[in-house]
C-alpha positions, 0 to 999 in steps of 0.5 A, a space after each residue: 520469518 524475516 528470512 522469507 520476506 522480500 523486505 529482509 536483507 538477512 536472516 533475523 533482520 528486524 523488518 518491523 523496526 525498519 519502518 515502525 515504532 513499537 506500540 506503548 514504547 516497549 522494546 523488542 527485547 522486552 516483548 520477547 521476555 514477556 509472560 506470553 509470547 506467540 510465534 507465527 507459523 513458518 507459512 506466513 499468511 498476512 490475512 490469516 494473521 491479521 484476523 487472528 490479531 484482530 480477534 485477540 485485540 478486540 478489547 485492547 487499545 494501543 497507544 503510539 506515543 511516537 507515532 506508528 512510523 519511525 523517524 526515518 520513515 517520517 523524514 522520508 515521507 516529508 522530504 518527498 511529499 511536495 514533489 509528488 503531491 504538491 496540491 493535495 486539496 485539488 487532487 484525486 487519489 487513485 489506487 490502480 491495482 494491476 500486476 498479479 491481481 489482473 494477470 493471475 486472477 487470484 482465487 477468492 480475491 476481489 476482481 479489480 476494474 480494468 484500466 479503461 473502466 478506471 479511466 472512465 471513472 477518473 474522467 467522471 470524478 474530475 468533473 463531478 468532484 471539481 478536481 484538477 490533478 490525479 495522484 496514482 498509487 500503482 506498482 504496475 509499469 504499464 498502468 503508469 505509461 498508459 495514464 501518462 499518455 492519457 492525462 499528461 501533466 495532470 497525473 503524478 506518481 512516486 518514483 518507486 520501481 514498477 513492474 510487469 509480472 508474467 501471466 499467472 505469476 505473483 508479484 512476490 515471485 517476480 521479486 525473487 527472480 529479479 536481482 534482490 533489491 534492498 528491503 528497506 527501499 522496497 518497503 519505504 517506496 510502498 509506504 510513501 505511495 500509500 501515505 500520499 494516497 491517504 492525503 488526497 482530496 478524494 479516492 477512487 480504487 480499482 477494487 479492494 486490497 490491503 493498500 485500500 484498507 491502509 489508505 482509508 485507515 491513514 486518512 481517518 475519514 477525511 476523504 471528501 469522496 470515496 469510490 471503490 469498484 466492487 466487482 465480486 471475487 474470482 472463483 
């Protein structure tokens, strides 16, 4: 379904290969000519397909001899890390999910903390966990502006492009109405943002979402403290 992905530049674009190695070092051609090949339906739903894959792979452990991210992605992360996360051991990582999670109130999706609630928790954590800096992972431009005004030089962000969605609009819809950006840049900006979040001393998240899951997965239990707002789900 690469033609419908915001990370695609053309129909048939190998989106996986842009960012990741293949597990077990199998090539895409080898996979396509395997005994059992399953194709996803035309309507892509990441949560549904993740659950299906988790169910089918319960007894399977994959190896990644070259690591999950490909060399291009690893080089990109390494070249940007020191600029955006210079003191990881003294930094509070914050995932602030704004955009469509806040403006659209997606049914059955977790309710995320308001910016005021998030800031109160950040203030508390800096004191209680004895941290000096804040690294924020967010795609919401208004959050960046507000956090810069409040915390000044204490706070850092990556240089990814950030957005303000309309009421009731999904982030993917906003991407479609804007001038199409390069799919690789869209993906690598997000990967870098979450990867640096996973390297911070501690974590605060405005609520549950895919970015939180990925940060926890990449962190591998190394966070000294974790707080995730749990405010229920939208009806």
